[in-house]
DRENDRENMAR-546559 format. One line per 2 residues: their letters; for each residue x, y, z of N, C-alpha, C. Coordinates in Angstrom, 3 decimals. Last residue first. Example, Ala and Ser with C-alpha at 12.3 -4.5 7.8 and 13.67 -1.06 7.14 Angstrom:
BEGIN
sa) 12.850,-2.250,7.080,13.670,-1.060,7.140,12.900,0.030,7.870  13.190,-5.690,7.800,12.300,-4.500,7.800,13.200,-3.300,7.800 $
END
This chain:
BEGIN
el) 8.145,-0.078,24.211,9.463,-0.625,24.552,9.313,-1.748,25.564  5.628,0.838,23.946,6.355,0.575,22.702,7.722,-0.040,22.966 $
pv) 2.935,-0.336,26.053,4.226,0.314,25.822,4.829,-0.066,24.471  -0.577,0.358,25.720,0.519,-0.608,25.784,1.830,0.098,25.446 $
te) -3.838,0.830,26.817,-2.558,1.474,26.543,-1.439,0.464,26.729  -6.917,0.144,25.516,-5.827,-0.430,26.299,-4.529,0.239,25.877 $
rn) -10.439,0.400,25.457,-9.126,0.952,25.137,-8.086,0.361,26.076  -12.895,-1.938,24.327,-12.192,-1.245,25.398,-10.879,-0.686,24.862 $
lg) -16.026,-2.461,22.705,-14.575,-2.298,22.665,-14.066,-1.542,23.884  -18.569,-4.365,24.424,-18.061,-3.570,23.316,-16.551,-3.466,23.367 $
ar) -18.833,-5.761,26.791,-19.822,-4.725,26.485,-19.369,-3.827,25.338  -16.688,-7.504,26.888,-18.044,-8.049,26.994,-19.108,-7.039,26.572 $
gr) -14.352,-6.332,24.370,-14.750,-6.715,25.717,-16.181,-7.217,25.721  -11.673,-6.121,22.124,-13.075,-6.470,22.302,-13.334,-6.929,23.733 $
rl) -9.561,-3.279,22.099,-9.755,-4.704,22.348,-11.242,-4.970,22.548  -7.391,-0.912,20.618,-8.749,-1.320,20.948,-8.783,-2.829,21.123 $
rt) -4.516,0.857,21.930,-5.172,-0.062,21.011,-6.589,-0.356,21.497  -2.303,3.384,22.074,-3.595,2.960,22.608,-4.277,2.083,21.571 $
ie) 1.219,3.309,22.818,0.089,3.472,21.913,-1.172,3.009,22.635  4.127,5.010,24.116,3.032,4.053,24.210,2.013,4.318,23.113 $
rv) 5.977,6.995,23.873,6.428,5.741,24.466,5.335,4.683,24.555  7.198,9.534,21.949,5.977,8.782,22.242,6.390,7.390,22.694 $
gh) 9.386,11.026,21.073,8.997,11.071,22.473,7.708,10.377,22.836  10.199,10.641,18.534,9.497,11.892,18.831,8.837,11.865,20.205 $
al) 11.256,8.147,18.463,12.160,9.260,18.178,11.531,10.607,18.501  8.944,6.637,18.827,9.938,6.697,19.901,10.885,7.884,19.715 $
ly) 7.768,7.002,16.291,7.124,7.515,17.501,8.125,7.650,18.644  9.717,5.725,14.685,9.335,7.120,14.435,8.699,7.728,15.683 $
gr) 9.647,3.106,15.593,10.852,3.904,15.773,10.591,5.390,15.609  7.034,2.539,14.688,7.358,2.448,16.119,8.608,3.273,16.416 $
ae) 7.413,2.748,11.966,6.557,3.731,12.635,6.759,3.706,14.145  8.989,0.493,11.493,9.551,1.819,11.248,8.739,2.896,11.971 $
di) 7.103,-1.474,12.147,8.371,-1.395,12.880,8.998,-0.016,12.720  5.133,-0.898,10.220,4.831,-0.715,11.640,6.113,-0.660,12.474 $
ga) 5.572,-1.397,7.523,5.948,-0.096,8.061,5.708,0.090,9.542  2.959,-3.694,7.106,4.123,-3.026,6.514,4.342,-1.656,7.146 $
gv) 0.692,-5.003,7.921,1.758,-4.795,8.904,2.959,-4.035,8.382  0.078,-5.704,4.639,-0.385,-5.989,6.001,0.794,-5.891,6.975 $
qa) 0.969,-5.484,2.068,0.960,-4.264,2.872,0.532,-4.500,4.320  0.641,-7.884,0.838,2.009,-7.374,0.953,2.090,-6.143,1.850 $
vg) -2.116,-8.178,0.683,-1.385,-8.922,1.715,0.038,-8.395,1.900  -3.712,-4.947,0.361,-3.200,-6.197,-0.190,-2.342,-6.875,0.855 $
hs) -4.099,-2.575,1.534,-5.018,-2.902,0.443,-4.564,-4.176,-0.278  -3.679,-1.152,4.773,-3.367,-2.193,3.788,-4.499,-2.408,2.797 $
dd) -3.128,0.701,6.736,-3.891,1.117,5.550,-3.717,0.118,4.411  -1.957,0.243,9.149,-1.145,-0.061,7.959,-1.832,0.358,6.665 $
gf) -1.799,2.234,11.961,-2.693,1.739,10.927,-1.872,1.464,9.688  -1.182,2.535,15.496,-0.755,2.297,14.123,-1.927,1.887,13.234 $
cm) -2.297,5.223,17.627,-2.145,3.801,17.313,-1.775,3.655,15.841  -2.548,7.535,20.376,-2.145,7.183,19.012,-2.103,5.674,18.854 $
pi) -4.246,10.089,22.276,-3.765,8.717,22.083,-3.466,8.440,20.618  -3.137,13.236,23.284,-3.967,12.527,22.309,-3.420,11.114,22.132 $
gm) -1.820,15.029,24.934,-2.383,13.819,25.514,-3.305,13.058,24.591  -0.501,17.125,23.914,-1.924,17.332,24.185,-2.580,16.106,24.813 $
dr) 1.987,16.093,23.378,1.882,17.082,24.449,0.430,17.347,24.847  1.285,14.412,21.205,1.880,13.865,22.438,1.673,14.822,23.604 $
ae) 0.488,16.323,19.361,-0.486,15.349,19.854,0.003,14.721,21.157  2.961,17.564,18.941,1.853,18.327,19.529,0.802,17.384,20.099 $
ev) 4.364,15.413,17.825,4.833,16.009,19.077,3.738,16.837,19.750  2.864,14.951,15.513,3.021,13.886,16.506,3.427,14.482,17.854 $
mw) 3.291,17.390,14.245,1.935,17.022,14.656,1.962,15.910,15.701  5.972,17.317,13.662,5.499,18.346,14.598,4.091,18.044,15.081 $
pa) 6.063,15.006,11.851,6.706,15.035,13.169,6.149,16.080,14.126  2.802,14.252,10.350,4.148,14.825,10.336,4.730,14.905,11.748 $
py) 0.884,11.147,10.944,1.089,12.548,10.600,2.553,12.977,10.721  1.960,9.143,8.232,1.126,10.266,8.650,0.902,10.088,10.163 $
pr) 5.445,8.016,8.293,3.996,7.833,8.303,3.266,9.175,8.378  8.002,8.737,5.823,7.516,8.636,7.203,6.017,8.378,7.153 $
gl) 8.486,9.126,3.177,9.622,8.789,4.026,9.274,8.679,5.495  6.609,9.559,1.274,6.839,10.634,2.232,8.055,10.385,3.112 $
gk) 5.799,7.649,-0.587,7.034,8.382,-0.826,7.319,9.511,0.144  3.702,6.068,-0.023,3.422,7.223,-0.872,4.642,8.117,-1.054 $
ry) 4.634,4.246,1.779,4.360,3.776,0.415,4.122,4.928,-0.552  4.754,5.847,4.075,5.981,5.274,3.511,5.765,4.872,2.057 $
gg) 2.062,6.383,4.532,2.951,7.469,4.137,4.264,6.979,3.568  0.913,4.134,5.553,0.776,4.365,4.121,1.665,5.491,3.627 $
tn) 0.978,4.053,8.268,2.217,3.707,7.568,2.100,3.813,6.054  -0.310,6.342,10.435,-0.631,5.578,9.238,0.613,5.330,8.391 $
vd) -1.551,6.570,13.273,-0.169,6.705,12.788,-0.081,5.770,11.595  -4.484,8.060,14.103,-3.939,7.000,13.254,-2.517,7.349,12.820 $
li) -5.473,8.903,17.267,-4.803,9.406,16.068,-4.121,8.250,15.340  -8.630,8.423,18.737,-7.265,7.920,18.573,-6.698,8.416,17.241 $
te) -10.595,10.928,20.376,-10.361,10.037,19.240,-8.889,9.638,19.178  -11.961,12.760,21.952,-11.305,11.599,22.559,-11.074,10.495,21.525 $
ae) -12.854,15.132,21.033,-13.663,13.958,20.700,-13.119,12.675,21.315  -10.770,16.772,21.873,-12.110,16.956,22.442,-12.987,15.730,22.211 $
rv) -8.685,15.833,20.217,-8.603,15.685,21.678,-9.986,15.799,22.313  -9.701,16.597,17.747,-9.410,15.184,18.007,-9.340,14.933,19.509 $
aa) -9.728,19.359,18.096,-10.994,18.643,17.920,-10.821,17.156,18.195  -7.002,19.835,18.206,-7.818,20.155,19.379,-9.171,19.455,19.303 $
la) -6.349,19.133,15.594,-5.844,18.319,16.704,-6.639,18.587,17.979  -7.599,21.274,14.306,-8.089,19.915,14.076,-7.596,18.969,15.163 $
er) -5.999,23.334,15.197,-7.417,23.338,15.570,-8.032,21.960,15.354  -3.638,22.590,13.931,-3.696,22.610,15.402,-5.145,22.599,15.886 $
aa) -4.416,22.949,11.272,-4.060,21.609,11.741,-4.111,21.537,13.267  -4.777,25.709,11.217,-5.925,24.836,10.963,-5.652,23.419,11.451 $
rr) -2.122,26.501,11.694,-3.186,26.874,12.640,-4.397,25.961,12.474  -0.896,25.473,9.414,-0.524,24.936,10.728,-1.573,25.293,11.787 $
va) -2.093,27.122,7.521,-2.334,25.679,7.478,-1.998,25.054,8.826  -1.086,29.603,8.208,-2.536,29.394,8.241,-2.881,27.911,8.242 $
pa) 1.757,29.218,7.827,1.162,29.492,9.148,-0.335,29.219,9.224  2.664,26.396,5.768,2.276,27.801,5.895,1.585,28.041,7.239 $
sv) 3.190,23.800,5.237,3.879,24.380,6.391,3.531,25.849,6.595  1.989,23.128,2.922,1.407,22.556,4.144,2.101,23.060,5.404 $
vt) 3.710,24.482,1.122,2.326,24.922,1.312,1.769,24.415,2.634  6.097,23.011,1.348,6.072,24.456,1.593,4.664,24.927,1.918 $
ed) 6.246,20.323,0.701,5.761,20.685,2.037,5.764,22.183,2.319  6.783,19.022,-1.614,7.845,19.887,-1.086,7.486,20.471,0.282 $
pf) 4.404,17.526,-2.159,5.632,16.848,-1.715,6.701,17.768,-1.137  1.360,17.729,-1.764,2.348,18.807,-1.824,3.688,18.275,-1.323 $
cr) -0.198,15.560,-1.370,-0.477,16.346,-2.572,0.537,17.464,-2.776  0.416,14.560,1.075,0.928,13.827,-0.082,0.699,14.592,-1.378 $
ri) -0.998,16.224,2.813,0.449,16.415,2.670,0.988,15.714,1.422  -3.548,15.353,3.154,-3.336,16.414,2.167,-1.850,16.636,1.890 $
ld) -3.423,13.675,5.387,-3.402,13.089,4.039,-3.095,14.127,2.963  -3.049,13.951,8.194,-2.575,14.967,7.244,-2.412,14.379,5.844 $
fh) -4.276,11.628,9.351,-4.648,12.983,9.761,-4.239,14.050,8.754  -5.328,8.822,8.745,-4.293,9.614,8.040,-4.545,11.120,8.173 $
gv) -8.417,8.841,10.628,-7.494,8.264,9.663,-6.567,9.280,9.025  -9.181,8.580,13.958,-9.165,9.517,12.835,-8.057,9.078,11.883 $
ve) -11.263,6.331,15.770,-9.954,6.604,15.160,-10.135,7.664,14.083  -13.863,6.417,16.681,-12.830,5.892,17.574,-11.437,6.250,17.088 $
pr) -15.542,9.512,15.883,-15.050,8.171,15.548,-14.011,7.710,16.560  -17.483,11.664,16.061,-16.826,11.099,17.237,-16.319,9.682,16.943 $
la) -18.855,13.066,14.065,-18.938,11.605,14.104,-18.444,10.996,15.411  -18.378,15.800,14.669,-19.716,15.333,14.287,-19.876,13.830,14.461 $
lv) -15.696,16.025,15.256,-16.660,16.453,16.267,-18.072,15.970,15.950  -14.595,15.027,12.867,-14.289,14.380,14.145,-15.322,14.757,15.205 $
mt) -15.570,16.840,10.916,-15.928,15.425,10.882,-15.730,14.762,12.234  -14.322,19.258,11.679,-15.784,19.148,11.623,-16.224,17.699,11.697 $
av) -11.599,18.575,11.412,-12.144,19.015,12.698,-13.658,18.852,12.741  -11.490,17.951,8.667,-11.125,16.945,9.670,-11.737,17.312,11.018 $
nq) -12.195,20.428,7.569,-13.079,19.275,7.393,-12.780,18.178,8.412  -9.945,21.869,8.277,-11.244,22.275,8.811,-12.256,21.140,8.679 $
fy) -8.084,20.550,6.717,-8.013,20.395,8.170,-9.294,20.877,8.850  -9.053,21.396,4.153,-8.917,19.982,4.505,-8.925,19.808,6.021 $
av) -8.830,24.155,4.238,-10.166,23.550,4.175,-10.126,22.073,4.543  -6.037,24.371,4.222,-6.804,24.872,5.365,-8.178,24.212,5.398 $
cv) -5.560,23.255,1.682,-4.990,22.644,2.889,-5.747,23.081,4.138  -6.861,25.003,0.005,-7.317,23.615,0.037,-6.767,22.897,1.263 $
ge) -5.432,27.394,0.478,-6.845,27.290,0.825,-7.329,25.863,0.908  -2.974,26.880,-0.633,-3.075,27.064,0.814,-4.516,26.899,1.278 $
pg) -3.779,26.609,-3.422,-3.129,25.534,-2.658,-3.249,25.688,-1.143  -7.092,28.125,-3.994,-5.660,27.954,-4.174,-5.084,26.883,-3.276 $
gs) -9.809,28.184,-3.512,-9.096,29.447,-3.628,-7.596,29.331,-3.728  -11.246,25.898,-3.611,-10.828,26.349,-2.278,-10.022,27.639,-2.319 $
ae) -11.631,25.276,-6.227,-12.826,25.576,-5.435,-12.487,26.136,-4.065  -8.981,24.671,-6.934,-9.661,25.831,-7.516,-10.854,26.249,-6.663 $
va) -8.583,22.312,-5.443,-7.729,23.484,-5.233,-8.426,24.741,-5.733  -10.511,20.633,-6.561,-10.584,20.964,-5.135,-9.768,22.210,-4.825 $
ra) -9.539,20.479,-9.156,-10.862,21.073,-8.918,-11.020,21.472,-7.459  -7.154,19.132,-8.736,-7.104,20.510,-9.224,-8.443,21.216,-9.022 $
fr) -8.101,16.593,-8.087,-7.482,17.409,-7.043,-7.437,18.875,-7.461  -8.959,15.768,-10.580,-9.946,15.931,-9.506,-9.372,16.804,-8.388 $
gp) -6.469,15.716,-11.915,-7.557,16.562,-12.378,-8.597,16.817,-11.307  -4.964,13.790,-10.549,-4.554,15.196,-10.508,-5.672,16.142,-10.935 $
ty) -7.173,11.529,-8.740,-6.444,11.925,-9.950,-6.021,13.388,-9.826  -7.267,11.046,-5.752,-7.641,10.110,-6.819,-6.876,10.418,-8.101 $
di) -7.390,12.648,-3.481,-6.305,11.659,-3.616,-6.620,10.612,-4.674  -9.538,14.364,-3.218,-8.196,14.956,-3.284,-7.097,13.945,-3.573 $
ih) -12.742,14.950,-4.619,-11.803,14.010,-4.021,-10.376,14.506,-4.236  -14.814,17.716,-3.806,-13.948,17.049,-4.780,-12.953,16.138,-4.065 $
ga) -16.207,19.238,-1.966,-16.951,18.268,-2.759,-16.133,17.487,-3.755  -14.294,20.627,-0.605,-15.191,21.373,-1.496,-15.932,20.438,-2.449 $
vy) -12.575,17.648,-0.391,-12.558,19.060,-0.032,-13.386,19.801,-1.069  -12.295,14.310,0.761,-12.966,15.294,-0.091,-12.821,16.690,0.494 $
hv) -11.394,12.550,2.567,-10.816,12.423,1.228,-11.372,13.488,0.277  -11.002,11.948,5.890,-11.394,12.983,4.937,-10.639,12.753,3.640 $
sg) -12.318,9.475,8.180,-11.296,10.004,7.273,-11.881,11.095,6.391  -12.722,7.604,11.034,-13.215,8.774,10.317,-12.103,9.391,9.489 $
vi) -13.369,4.364,11.645,-12.250,5.250,11.322,-12.829,6.408,10.516  -15.366,2.863,14.147,-15.287,3.652,12.919,-13.926,4.337,12.839 $
yd) -16.370,-0.385,15.472,-15.814,0.963,15.540,-15.711,1.571,14.153  -17.923,-2.698,15.211,-17.278,-2.397,16.485,-16.857,-0.933,16.586 $
fg) -21.114,-2.923,13.571,-19.672,-2.655,13.561,-19.163,-2.303,14.955  -23.764,-3.833,12.810,-23.067,-4.290,14.005,-21.566,-4.088,14.010 $
lr) -25.447,-2.958,10.870,-24.520,-4.029,10.508,-23.604,-4.447,11.660  -26.967,-0.955,12.127,-27.637,-2.038,11.398,-26.717,-3.224,11.155 $
er) -25.034,0.774,13.290,-26.035,0.082,14.109,-26.608,-1.131,13.386  -23.483,1.619,11.072,-22.857,1.042,12.269,-23.861,0.224,13.075 $
we) -25.379,2.651,9.326,-24.570,1.488,8.942,-23.989,0.814,10.178  -26.286,4.836,10.900,-27.204,3.771,10.494,-26.447,2.517,10.100 $
rt) -23.998,6.426,11.158,-24.619,5.849,12.353,-25.550,4.694,11.993  -23.619,7.107,8.463,-22.591,6.380,9.209,-23.181,5.706,10.439 $
la) -25.966,8.543,7.871,-25.645,7.305,7.157,-24.652,6.462,7.951  -25.710,10.753,9.598,-26.844,9.834,9.740,-26.564,8.503,9.060 $
vy) -23.345,11.882,8.530,-23.414,11.479,9.937,-24.535,10.467,10.136  -23.932,12.506,5.892,-22.943,11.457,6.166,-22.998,10.986,7.610 $
rd) -25.670,14.477,4.999,-26.227,13.289,5.660,-25.208,12.198,5.963  -24.463,16.634,3.796,-25.704,16.889,4.522,-26.249,15.667,5.251 $
ep) -22.238,15.661,2.435,-22.034,16.483,3.622,-23.301,16.664,4.442  -22.198,12.185,1.566,-22.610,13.566,1.286,-22.643,14.406,2.561 $
vm) -18.929,12.515,3.004,-19.865,12.786,1.914,-20.988,11.754,1.984  -16.794,11.837,4.577,-17.526,13.061,4.905,-18.423,13.482,3.744 $
ea) -16.683,8.310,5.364,-16.384,9.460,4.516,-17.225,10.655,4.945  -15.234,5.712,7.383,-16.325,6.612,7.019,-15.810,7.774,6.183 $
ef) -14.308,2.475,7.341,-13.766,3.818,7.150,-14.870,4.710,6.605  -15.180,0.090,9.904,-15.234,0.621,8.540,-14.721,2.045,8.532 $
gk) -14.606,-3.040,11.679,-14.801,-1.610,11.538,-15.052,-1.203,10.105  -14.030,-5.451,13.878,-14.928,-5.190,12.749,-15.225,-3.694,12.654 $
lv) -10.952,-7.000,14.671,-11.990,-6.034,14.990,-12.748,-5.664,13.724  -9.440,-9.935,15.721,-9.922,-9.188,14.562,-11.052,-8.272,15.010 $
el) -6.746,-11.306,17.103,-7.939,-10.555,17.500,-8.324,-9.636,16.347  -5.626,-14.477,16.262,-5.615,-13.066,15.898,-6.894,-12.425,16.418 $
rg) -5.790,-16.946,17.481,-4.653,-16.663,16.597,-4.491,-15.172,16.323  -8.024,-16.967,19.031,-6.833,-17.617,19.558,-5.595,-17.399,18.711 $
ay) -10.114,-16.881,16.199,-10.000,-16.778,17.656,-8.800,-17.578,18.152  -10.676,-17.093,13.574,-9.316,-16.657,13.916,-9.110,-16.516,15.423 $
ep) -13.318,-17.752,13.402,-12.356,-18.703,12.860,-10.917,-18.355,13.248  -14.716,-15.514,14.313,-14.553,-16.672,15.210,-13.514,-17.674,14.721 $
il) -14.374,-13.844,11.910,-13.800,-13.480,13.214,-13.673,-14.678,14.147  -15.830,-14.787,9.680,-14.398,-15.058,9.805,-13.851,-14.816,11.208 $
rd) -18.475,-13.931,9.956,-18.192,-15.364,9.825,-16.730,-15.677,10.112  -18.195,-11.193,10.062,-18.852,-11.890,11.177,-18.541,-13.385,11.148 $
le) -17.106,-10.808,7.522,-16.277,-10.570,8.700,-16.882,-11.239,9.938  -19.322,-11.353,5.945,-18.139,-12.210,5.857,-17.245,-12.026,7.081 $
aa) -21.048,-9.264,6.721,-21.428,-10.656,6.976,-20.217,-11.583,6.916  -19.654,-7.014,5.830,-19.971,-7.152,7.253,-20.295,-8.599,7.596 $
ye) -19.623,-7.601,3.050,-18.379,-7.458,3.816,-18.634,-7.665,5.305  -22.308,-7.465,2.427,-21.618,-8.750,2.302,-20.301,-8.739,3.079 $
gf) -22.745,-4.730,2.826,-23.455,-5.708,3.644,-22.792,-7.070,3.606  -21.067,-3.806,0.803,-20.814,-3.427,2.191,-21.523,-4.377,3.157 $
fr) -22.196,-4.769,-1.556,-20.875,-5.240,-1.144,-20.629,-4.962,0.342  -24.521,-3.188,-1.592,-24.619,-4.645,-1.430,-23.292,-5.221,-0.958 $
dl) -23.395,-0.664,-2.004,-24.191,-0.919,-0.806,-24.311,-2.417,-0.538  -22.187,-1.027,-4.489,-21.365,-0.712,-3.323,-22.121,-0.989,-2.031 $
te) -24.473,-1.478,-6.071,-23.428,-2.503,-5.952,-22.599,-2.270,-4.697  -25.722,0.983,-5.865,-26.393,-0.195,-5.307,-25.410,-1.348,-5.132 $
vt) -24.006,2.531,-7.283,-24.082,2.772,-5.842,-24.803,1.618,-5.151  -22.444,0.094,-9.489,-23.317,1.231,-9.218,-23.300,1.495,-7.711 $
wg) -20.113,-1.339,-11.803,-20.613,-1.133,-10.449,-21.479,0.123,-10.381  -18.841,-1.958,-14.137,-20.298,-2.038,-14.123,-20.910,-1.835,-12.753 $
la) -16.219,-1.500,-14.297,-16.608,-2.828,-13.826,-18.119,-3.021,-13.817  -16.228,1.160,-14.942,-15.767,0.208,-15.956,-16.130,-1.225,-15.588 $
re) -16.988,2.241,-12.488,-17.921,2.314,-13.621,-17.543,1.298,-14.696  -14.610,1.766,-11.114,-15.852,1.113,-10.687,-16.883,1.129,-11.805 $
ed) -12.866,3.438,-12.469,-12.612,1.998,-12.469,-13.853,1.218,-12.042  -13.886,5.937,-11.835,-13.919,5.483,-13.228,-13.739,3.971,-13.306 $
yl) -15.891,5.855,-8.841,-14.608,5.963,-9.529,-14.756,5.454,-10.960  -18.798,7.730,-7.962,-18.198,6.460,-8.368,-16.869,6.722,-9.071 $
re) -20.025,10.102,-7.503,-18.802,9.835,-6.748,-18.206,8.457,-7.040  -22.387,10.203,-8.838,-21.295,11.030,-9.362,-19.984,10.794,-8.622 $
pe) -24.149,8.646,-7.268,-23.551,8.091,-8.493,-22.361,8.891,-9.012  -23.794,8.463,-3.817,-24.101,9.365,-4.923,-23.408,8.865,-6.189 $
vr) -22.873,6.912,-1.801,-24.296,6.785,-2.133,-24.724,7.687,-3.278  -20.184,4.763,-1.126,-20.610,6.090,-1.562,-22.021,5.965,-2.137 $
pc) -19.821,2.596,1.670,-20.277,2.821,0.299,-20.566,4.299,0.036  -16.703,2.680,3.515,-18.159,2.696,3.469,-18.601,2.966,2.029 $
he) -13.892,0.535,3.217,-14.527,1.812,2.907,-16.042,1.682,2.962  -13.037,-1.581,6.017,-13.368,-1.372,4.604,-14.030,-0.006,4.420 $
tv) -11.134,-2.295,8.252,-11.933,-1.076,8.091,-12.179,-0.787,6.615  -10.144,-4.365,10.794,-10.492,-4.348,9.374,-11.476,-3.203,9.155 $
gf) -7.531,-4.471,13.037,-8.822,-3.868,12.746,-9.043,-3.795,11.247  -5.880,-6.736,14.797,-5.986,-6.279,13.412,-7.405,-5.780,13.169 $
va) -3.477,-7.349,17.233,-4.843,-6.888,16.971,-4.869,-6.335,15.556  -0.994,-8.552,16.729,-1.730,-8.873,17.951,-3.207,-8.519,17.808 $
mg) 0.681,-10.016,13.986,-0.169,-8.950,14.489,-0.919,-9.420,15.727  2.456,-11.733,12.709,2.552,-11.557,14.151,1.726,-10.422,14.714 $
gs) 2.177,-12.314,10.063,3.010,-11.172,10.417,3.087,-10.889,11.900  0.340,-14.364,10.027,1.733,-14.665,9.675,2.678,-13.551,10.097 $
va) -1.964,-12.849,10.654,-1.498,-13.920,11.543,-0.019,-14.191,11.293  -2.068,-11.211,8.409,-1.935,-10.602,9.733,-1.458,-11.624,10.758 $
ad) -2.478,-13.089,6.424,-1.230,-12.322,6.418,-0.997,-11.651,7.768  -5.044,-13.910,7.089,-3.944,-14.874,7.158,-2.597,-14.152,7.211 $
lm) -6.391,-11.546,6.498,-6.313,-11.995,7.889,-5.204,-13.025,8.067  -6.078,-11.518,3.725,-5.572,-10.402,4.519,-5.413,-10.817,5.984 $
na) -7.421,-13.830,3.023,-5.977,-13.752,2.788,-5.346,-12.620,3.594  -10.034,-13.062,3.619,-9.407,-14.139,4.393,-7.893,-14.134,4.217 $
lp) -10.430,-11.031,1.623,-10.402,-10.716,3.046,-9.715,-11.801,3.868  -8.268,-11.152,-1.323,-9.494,-11.425,-0.561,-9.307,-11.209,0.940 $
da) -6.318,-8.369,-2.683,-6.475,-9.740,-2.196,-7.756,-9.911,-1.383  -6.131,-5.669,-3.531,-5.510,-6.737,-4.324,-5.901,-8.148,-3.926 $
ah) -8.209,-2.766,-4.161,-7.533,-3.707,-3.264,-7.131,-4.946,-4.051  -9.781,-1.091,-5.643,-8.332,-0.873,-5.677,-7.592,-1.692,-4.627 $
dc) -12.412,-1.806,-5.201,-11.878,-1.974,-6.553,-10.366,-1.817,-6.611  -13.523,-3.762,-2.591,-12.825,-2.514,-2.910,-12.123,-2.680,-4.250 $
yg) -14.505,-6.252,-2.088,-15.354,-5.116,-1.758,-14.759,-3.768,-2.146  -12.704,-8.217,-2.631,-14.112,-8.520,-2.836,-15.013,-7.320,-2.702 $
ss) -10.194,-7.272,-1.892,-10.584,-7.215,-3.302,-12.045,-7.538,-3.554  -10.081,-5.187,1.090,-9.954,-6.451,0.360,-10.651,-6.404,-0.995 $
hg) -8.349,-3.565,3.703,-9.219,-3.425,2.530,-8.997,-4.628,1.606  -6.851,-3.462,6.024,-7.562,-4.692,5.703,-8.534,-4.566,4.549 $
gh) -7.125,-0.493,8.061,-6.622,-1.258,6.925,-7.474,-2.474,6.647  -6.439,0.447,11.198,-6.921,1.033,9.941,-6.298,0.259,8.789 $
ls) -5.199,-0.492,13.390,-6.623,-0.180,13.533,-7.220,0.401,12.265  -2.798,-2.857,14.075,-3.291,-1.935,13.053,-4.785,-1.743,13.266 $
vr) -0.010,-3.695,16.114,-1.452,-3.494,15.976,-1.719,-2.599,14.772  2.149,-4.468,18.121,2.019,-4.807,16.691,0.524,-4.867,16.350 $
wv) 2.366,-4.125,20.786,2.227,-2.917,19.980,2.071,-3.213,18.487  2.829,-6.612,21.843,1.532,-5.995,22.103,1.298,-4.749,21.263 $
ek) 4.094,-9.253,20.009,4.400,-7.937,20.551,3.108,-7.139,20.652  3.297,-12.576,20.994,3.156,-11.462,20.061,3.484,-10.146,20.760 $
gc) 3.340,-14.754,22.691,4.613,-14.195,22.285,4.519,-13.036,21.320  0.766,-15.328,23.458,1.368,-16.179,22.423,2.664,-15.586,21.884 $
vg) 0.347,-11.988,24.467,-0.213,-13.323,24.377,0.419,-14.070,23.209  3.390,-10.204,24.119,2.092,-10.351,24.760,1.643,-11.787,24.684 $
pm) 6.626,-8.670,24.522,5.745,-9.713,24.027,4.447,-9.762,24.803  7.992,-5.652,23.600,7.369,-6.343,24.732,6.414,-7.405,24.209 $
END
């Protein structure tokens, strides 16, 4: 279904746009990412750079090699917000750009206060709430770090249960507009035996119930294609449960380079349609902040 300027109204990403000026594992500058969104026919493109980690022990090895510190990350985050403020008007009429960031659940004792302070001080439109840490250990960085999370959680099934418990806790504490890559832990277990265990499915259902309670949009994240899953996050049964629970969904390309902007959205649209989802919920900028808008996939 075409929208303004002939763009398909469902060609939307609410999670992505990570750029090389502010993220060590991104490939291209922010303006290039927005140009790619225009070229790709995106109707709405939410830019959600990672929030800064405030504890030195959570710096990545690559960041340390670059000489970055937690102060560097904090400075970059402010510069990111300022650059986005400058760029958004430049794309008016070509692309609706939303100003967001991806929040983390660390440090556990103050991530809520930090997230709220960043949002208010830097004037962000919205938040993507994501979980990358279990038992204080990052799960999607190196096998060694993930092994620590597994050990601290009592084994493979335990780390999966703890992951979904963290998602539920984070969603209810932050009430983010979007919950990112709901079943990210799945990429750590390619054969899916562990993530299909009854206890894990129960924890995932409880996390979905939290998403519904928080009235949060479920990120249909096309990064799953790039990670070899053959589909986006979340898994088919989770999409169907979310559908039946009335949980809104929207696409996120989780892009970290221009080649990834909009990648997989056509396939993800087919994925949703195949599982009985006929619409997505996107965010639009209004006079008093962001508004939700439901648009058809057909």
